[in-house]
N, C-alpha and C positions, 0 to 999 in steps of 0.2 A: 418596274423596279428601276430606280435611278442608280446606275453604277457608281461606286465610290471614285474619287479622283484618281486613285491608283489602280483602277480597273484594267483588266487586260484589253487589248485592242479589239478583240472580237465582241466585247460587250457593247460597243457602239452600234453594232448591227442587230442587237437582240430585240426581239419583239416586245420585251418588257420595258425597254428604255422609256423612261418618262411616266410609267404607270405607278400607281400607289403600291409601294412595296409590301404593304400589310397583307395583300392577297397571297403573297408567296410565303407567308409565315402563318399558316392556319393552325388553329388550336389542336385539331386532330387530322389524321390522314384522310378521314372521310370528308373533310371540308376543303380538300385540296383541288377539287374539280375545276374551279375558276382559274387557278394558276396553271393547271395542266392543259386547259384549253389554249391559253396564251402560248405555252411551250410547244403545243402541238403544231403550231403554224410558224414557229421560230426558225429562221435560217441557220442559227448557230446552236440549235438544241443539243446536238451531239457533243459539240465542243464545250458547252456549258456543263453538261453532265460529266464529261471527263475531267473538267476543272474541279468540280465538286468532289469527285471521287479522289482525285490526286491530292487535293488540299484537305480532305477529310472534313468537309463542311457538315456540321452536325445539325444544323437547323434549316428549315425552309425547303421549298421546292426548287430544285435546280435541274435544268434539262428535262423537265417533266417527271422527275422522280422525287418522292419524299425521302426523308432520312431512312426510314425503314426499307424502302425499295432500293436505295443506294447500298445499304448494308447487305441486302440479298445479292446484289450484283457483285459486290466485293467478294462475298463468300463463294459465289458460283465461279468467279474467275480464279480464286485460290484453288478450288477443287479441280478445275480444268488444268491449271498449271501442274498441280500435283500428279494428276493422272497422266499428263503428257510426259513428265519426268520419269514416272514409273514405267511407262511404255517404252521410253528411250533407253532404259537400263537393261 
């Protein structure tokens, strides 16, 4: 995936740099394996995932997670924050 010119600094170290970006935008989650393999060896995988979550990226595989998987992460984090607040009360 070629980072756009306004890409964050970490994108220069990404394993996807220079690859055809189409593999990171599969038609279905089941077709995301090729992208996830690249992400699996990426030195900035966690940073990329956090970027996608923070910026609410709705399309593609980011940090090894599809949109559906990122939504699950967001929901899980919300539940954990809610439980932590309830326990602190």
